[in-house]
NUTORKE-327304 format. One record per residue (C-alpha): residue number from 1; residue in three letters; y negated, x, z negated. Coordinates in nm, 4 decimals, decimal comma, m for minus. Last residue first. Layout:
N
+-----+------+----------+----------+----------+
| seq | type |       c2 |       c1 |       c3 |
+-----+------+----------+----------+----------+
| NUM |  ALA |        Y |        X |        Z |
...
+-----+------+----------+----------+----------+
This chain:
186
+-----+------+----------+----------+----------+
| seq | type |       c2 |       c1 |       c3 |
+-----+------+----------+----------+----------+
| 186 |  ILE |   9,1745 | m12,3884 |  11,0063 |
| 185 |  GLN |   9,2878 | m12,3484 |  10,6460 |
| 184 |  LYS |   9,3876 | m12,6822 |  10,4978 |
| 183 |  THR |   9,2143 | m12,7581 |  10,1699 |
| 182 |  HIS |   9,3428 | m12,7009 |   9,8181 |
| 181 |  VAL |   9,2313 | m12,7675 |   9,4604 |
| 180 |  VAL |   8,9781 | m13,0447 |   9,5256 |
| 179 |  LYS |   8,8903 | m13,2123 |   9,1964 |
| 178 |  GLY |   8,9758 | m13,5748 |   9,1337 |
| 177 |  HIS |   8,7999 | m13,8978 |   9,0412 |
| 176 |  GLN |   8,5815 | m13,9763 |   9,3433 |
| 175 |  GLN |   8,7982 | m13,8051 |   9,6060 |
| 174 |  ALA |   9,1138 | m13,9562 |   9,4534 |
| 173 |  TRP |   8,9541 | m14,3026 |   9,4803 |
| 172 |  ASN |   8,8513 | m14,2237 |   9,8419 |
| 171 |  ILE |   9,2174 | m14,1515 |   9,9231 |
| 170 |  PRO |   9,3204 | m14,4961 |   9,7995 |
| 169 |  TYR |   9,5135 | m14,5220 |   9,4697 |
| 168 |  SER |   9,7955 | m14,7734 |   9,4443 |
| 167 |  VAL |  10,0058 | m14,9046 |   9,1556 |
| 166 |  HIS |  10,3109 | m15,0777 |   9,3011 |
| 165 |  SER |  10,4007 | m15,3795 |   9,0951 |
| 164 |  ILE |  10,6749 | m15,5282 |   8,8768 |
| 163 |  LYS |  10,6117 | m15,8227 |   8,6431 |
| 162 |  ASN |  10,3829 | m15,9768 |   8,9037 |
| 161 |  ARG |  10,0421 | m16,1442 |   8,8632 |
| 160 |  SER |   9,8716 | m15,8052 |   8,8529 |
| 159 |  ALA |   9,5346 | m15,7583 |   8,6821 |
| 158 |  ASP |   9,6800 | m15,5926 |   8,3702 |
| 157 |  LEU |   9,8987 | m15,3703 |   8,5899 |
| 156 |  GLN |   9,5972 | m15,2613 |   8,7957 |
| 155 |  ARG |   9,3862 | m15,1794 |   8,4887 |
| 154 |  GLU |   9,6771 | m14,9955 |   8,3249 |
| 153 |  ALA |   9,7268 | m14,7847 |   8,6383 |
| 152 |  GLU |   9,3522 | m14,7102 |   8,6522 |
| 151 |  ARG |   9,3509 | m14,5941 |   8,2895 |
| 150 |  LEU |   9,6583 | m14,3777 |   8,3500 |
| 149 |  MET |   9,5049 | m14,2002 |   8,6501 |
| 148 |  ILE |   9,1875 | m14,1317 |   8,4496 |
| 147 |  ASP |   9,3852 | m14,0037 |   8,1484 |
| 146 |  VAL |   9,6062 | m13,7848 |   8,3702 |
| 145 |  PRO |   9,3163 | m13,5983 |   8,5277 |
| 144 |  VAL |   9,3330 | m13,5970 |   8,9088 |
| 143 |  LYS |   9,3930 | m13,2746 |   9,1017 |
| 142 |  TYR |   9,3145 | m13,3425 |   9,4667 |
| 141 |  ILE |   9,5049 | m13,1778 |   9,7516 |
| 140 |  ILE |   9,3760 | m13,1563 |  10,1091 |
| 139 |  ILE |   9,5017 | m13,1456 |  10,4680 |
| 138 |  VAL |   9,8649 | m13,0646 |  10,3917 |
| 137 |  ASP |  10,0691 | m12,9773 |  10,6984 |
| 136 |  LEU |  10,4361 | m13,0769 |  10,7314 |
| 135 |  PRO |  10,3465 | m13,4063 |  10,9009 |
| 134 |  SER |  10,1422 | m13,2572 |  11,1880 |
| 133 |  ASP |   9,9895 | m13,5625 |  11,3576 |
| 132 |  GLU |   9,9758 | m13,7688 |  11,0354 |
| 131 |  ASP |   9,8328 | m13,4743 |  10,8408 |
| 130 |  PHE |   9,9411 | m13,4858 |  10,4771 |
| 129 |  VAL |   9,7070 | m13,5811 |  10,1917 |
| 128 |  ALA |   9,8187 | m13,4513 |   9,8529 |
| 127 |  CYS |   9,7310 | m13,6228 |   9,5247 |
| 126 |  TYR |   9,8146 | m13,4002 |   9,2282 |
| 125 |  ILE |   9,8610 | m13,5497 |   8,8823 |
| 124 |  ALA |   9,8078 | m13,3235 |   8,5846 |
| 123 |  SER |   9,9604 | m13,2232 |   8,2500 |
| 122 |  ASN |  10,2259 | m13,4905 |   8,2955 |
| 121 |  ARG |  10,4129 | m13,7157 |   8,0538 |
| 120 |  SER |  10,1318 | m13,9769 |   8,0758 |
| 119 |  ILE |  10,1988 | m14,0748 |   8,4394 |
| 118 |  ARG |  10,5720 | m14,1510 |   8,4450 |
| 117 |  GLU |  10,5151 | m14,2567 |   8,0822 |
| 116 |  LEU |  10,3281 | m14,5571 |   8,2219 |
| 115 |  SER |  10,6557 | m14,6944 |   8,3557 |
| 114 |  LYS |  10,8392 | m14,6366 |   8,0257 |
| 113 |  ALA |  10,5586 | m14,8108 |   7,8348 |
| 112 |  ARG |  10,5711 | m15,1050 |   8,0777 |
| 111 |  LYS |  10,9495 | m15,1247 |   8,0381 |
| 110 |  ASP |  10,9147 | m15,1441 |   7,6594 |
| 109 |  PRO |  10,6302 | m15,3986 |   7,6818 |
| 108 |  PRO |  10,8163 | m15,6465 |   7,9071 |
| 107 |  SER |  10,6135 | m15,6437 |   8,1245 |
| 106 |  LYS |  10,3666 | m15,4934 |   8,3713 |
| 105 |  PHE |  10,6408 | m15,2732 |   8,5124 |
| 104 |  MET |  10,5660 | m15,0052 |   8,7719 |
| 103 |  ARG |  10,7979 | m15,0129 |   9,0710 |
| 102 |  ASP |  10,6325 | m14,7558 |   9,2957 |
| 101 |  PHE |  10,3538 | m14,5190 |   9,1922 |
| 100 |  GLN |  10,1117 | m14,4884 |   9,4783 |
|  99 |  PHE |   9,8855 | m14,2739 |   9,6912 |
|  98 |  THR |   9,7192 | m14,4616 |   9,9752 |
|  97 |  GLY |   9,7168 | m14,3996 |  10,3468 |
|  96 |  ASN |   9,4239 | m14,3550 |  10,5798 |
|  95 |  LYS |   9,4661 | m14,5031 |  10,9246 |
|  94 |  LYS |   9,4367 | m14,3215 |  11,2574 |
|  93 |  GLY |   9,5312 | m14,0051 |  11,0714 |
|  92 |  GLN |   9,5696 | m13,9324 |  10,7040 |
|  91 |  THR |   9,9045 | m13,9388 |  10,5304 |
|  90 |  CYS |   9,9992 | m14,0077 |  10,1717 |
|  89 |  THR |  10,1362 | m13,8155 |   9,8788 |
|  88 |  LEU |  10,1574 | m13,8348 |   9,5010 |
|  87 |  TYR |  10,2769 | m13,5302 |   9,3104 |
|  86 |  GLU |  10,3501 | m13,5385 |   8,9380 |
|  85 |  PHE |  10,3165 | m13,2293 |   8,7239 |
|  84 |  LYS |  10,4731 | m13,0997 |   8,4039 |
|  83 |  ARG |  10,3468 | m12,8304 |   8,1669 |
|  82 |  SER |  10,6469 | m12,7851 |   7,9323 |
|  81 |  PRO |  10,7881 | m12,5439 |   8,1908 |
|  80 |  ASP |  10,5273 | m12,2790 |   8,0933 |
|  79 |  VAL |  10,5355 | m11,9786 |   8,3294 |
|  78 |  PRO |  10,6893 | m12,1666 |   8,6246 |
|  77 |  ASP |  10,4495 | m12,4606 |   8,5676 |
|  76 |  HIS |  10,6373 | m12,7810 |   8,6389 |
|  75 |  ALA |  10,7282 | m13,0049 |   8,9300 |
|  74 |  ASP |  10,8097 | m13,3578 |   9,0455 |
|  73 |  PRO |  10,8307 | m13,5110 |   8,6989 |
|  72 |  GLU |  11,1893 | m13,5948 |   8,6057 |
|  71 |  HIS |  11,4033 | m13,8804 |   8,7353 |
|  70 |  LYS |  11,5249 | m13,7108 |   9,0544 |
|  69 |  THR |  11,6546 | m13,3806 |   8,9214 |
|  68 |  ARG |  11,5912 | m13,0271 |   9,0483 |
|  67 |  HIS |  11,2268 | m13,0074 |   8,9441 |
|  66 |  VAL |  11,0018 | m12,8126 |   9,1828 |
|  65 |  GLU |  10,8442 | m12,4938 |   9,0409 |
|  64 |  HIS |  10,4687 | m12,4648 |   9,0878 |
|  63 |  VAL |  10,2696 | m12,2138 |   9,2944 |
|  62 |  LEU |  10,0169 | m12,4785 |   9,4107 |
|  61 |  ILE |  10,0841 | m12,4280 |   9,7825 |
|  60 |  ASN |  10,4607 | m12,3816 |   9,7397 |
|  59 |  SER |  10,4696 | m12,6775 |   9,5018 |
|  58 |  ILE |  10,3038 | m12,8954 |   9,7658 |
|  57 |  ILE |  10,5514 | m12,7979 |  10,0401 |
|  56 |  MET |  10,8479 | m12,8362 |   9,8061 |
|  55 |  GLU |  10,7281 | m13,1807 |   9,6962 |
|  54 |  LYS |  10,6916 | m13,2767 |  10,0632 |
|  53 |  VAL |  11,0527 | m13,1699 |  10,1238 |
|  52 |  LEU |  11,1686 | m13,3640 |   9,8177 |
|  51 |  GLY |  10,9974 | m13,6939 |   9,9012 |
|  50 |  PRO |  11,3111 | m13,8967 |   9,9650 |
|  49 |  GLN |  11,6256 | m13,6931 |   9,8939 |
|  48 |  LEU |  11,6988 | m13,5124 |  10,2199 |
|  47 |  LEU |  11,7401 | m13,1739 |  10,0507 |
|  46 |  ASN |  12,0210 | m13,3173 |   9,8409 |
|  45 |  LYS |  12,1861 | m13,1044 |   9,5725 |
|  44 |  PHE |  11,8888 | m12,8774 |   9,5058 |
|  43 |  GLY |  11,9979 | m12,5958 |   9,2734 |
|  42 |  HIS |  11,8784 | m12,2882 |   9,4603 |
|  41 |  GLN |  12,1996 | m12,2169 |   9,6534 |
|  40 |  VAL |  12,2115 | m12,5902 |   9,7316 |
|  39 |  ALA |  11,8696 | m12,5692 |   9,9015 |
|  38 |  ILE |  11,9813 | m12,2748 |  10,1175 |
|  37 |  GLU |  12,2861 | m12,4704 |  10,2356 |
|  36 |  GLN |  12,0677 | m12,7763 |  10,2973 |
|  35 |  ALA |  11,8312 | m12,5673 |  10,5138 |
|  34 |  GLN |  12,1247 | m12,4501 |  10,7238 |
|  33 |  ARG |  12,2499 | m12,8071 |  10,7608 |
|  32 |  ILE |  11,8991 | m12,9196 |  10,8595 |
|  31 |  TYR |  11,8921 | m12,6447 |  11,1217 |
|  30 |  ALA |  12,2240 | m12,7596 |  11,2687 |
|  29 |  ILE |  12,1117 | m13,1229 |  11,2660 |
|  28 |  ILE |  11,7952 | m13,0329 |  11,4590 |
|  27 |  GLN |  11,9981 | m12,8331 |  11,7140 |
|  26 |  ARG |  12,2453 | m13,1190 |  11,7526 |
|  25 |  ILE |  11,9625 | m13,3589 |  11,8199 |
|  24 |  TYR |  11,7988 | m13,1182 |  12,0672 |
|  23 |  SER |  12,1261 | m13,0685 |  12,2531 |
|  22 |  MET |  12,1672 | m13,4362 |  12,3316 |
|  21 |  SER |  12,0112 | m13,4808 |  12,6779 |
|  20 |  PRO |  12,0657 | m13,1168 |  12,7768 |
|  19 |  THR |  12,4436 | m13,1299 |  12,7261 |
|  18 |  LEU |  12,5550 | m12,8720 |  12,4737 |
|  17 |  MET |  12,6330 | m12,5036 |  12,5349 |
|  16 |  ASN |  12,2822 | m12,3897 |  12,4318 |
|  15 |  VAL |  12,3358 | m12,5419 |  12,0868 |
|  14 |  ASN |  12,6017 | m12,2851 |  11,9993 |
|  13 |  SER |  12,3310 | m12,0455 |  11,8706 |
|  12 |  PRO |  12,2334 | m12,3040 |  11,6064 |
|  11 |  ASN |  12,5736 | m12,2642 |  11,4333 |
|  10 |  THR |  12,6520 | m12,5790 |  11,2385 |
|   9 |  SER |  12,8549 | m12,7072 |  11,5305 |
|   8 |  ILE |  12,8814 | m13,0814 |  11,5568 |
|   7 |  VAL |  13,2294 | m13,2214 |  11,5930 |
|   6 |  THR |  13,2450 | m13,5465 |  11,7814 |
|   5 |  ARG |  13,5171 | m13,7855 |  11,6799 |
|   4 |  GLU |  13,6460 | m14,0154 |  11,9446 |
|   3 |  ARG |  13,7571 | m14,3563 |  11,8319 |
|   2 |  SER |  14,0832 | m14,5010 |  11,9526 |
|   1 |  MET |  14,1324 | m14,8710 |  12,0159 |
+-----+------+----------+----------+----------+
């Protein structure tokens, strides 16, 4: 049995020659390929790495530099790279999302310390709420002090019955403990 191989043009202007039912998919792929080429030129190996596009959007708003590697904080101060920042995101729409740190260890102690370091290594934590109906738009960003975020993470880990947990922060928690640093311009 032979398999046909479809070649997708990376030139968005060729999209008009495609069948109407599939041309939009090819057009989207072509634009993603263009964006990936630009990303590679600036040190980003995989534009589609989970969370990277949102990190770029937030860093553009806050005038931060996005980290190029996955296991580092999300961004840093372009003037002082020792000032590191973590970005947590969620969406707001019909339901409000929650900000969270995934896979945080309660135990053993060395893994717990490493998990909590994901918070403590930063100068600030930013909680950005994206619009569910317009997913590239940020509604609001809260800057939450690291010590407050860390204390809540420790409280949740201590209360957890699992060795590994997700530490979650509802939007209203960020409102209560953070400072608004950006709101969507209408």
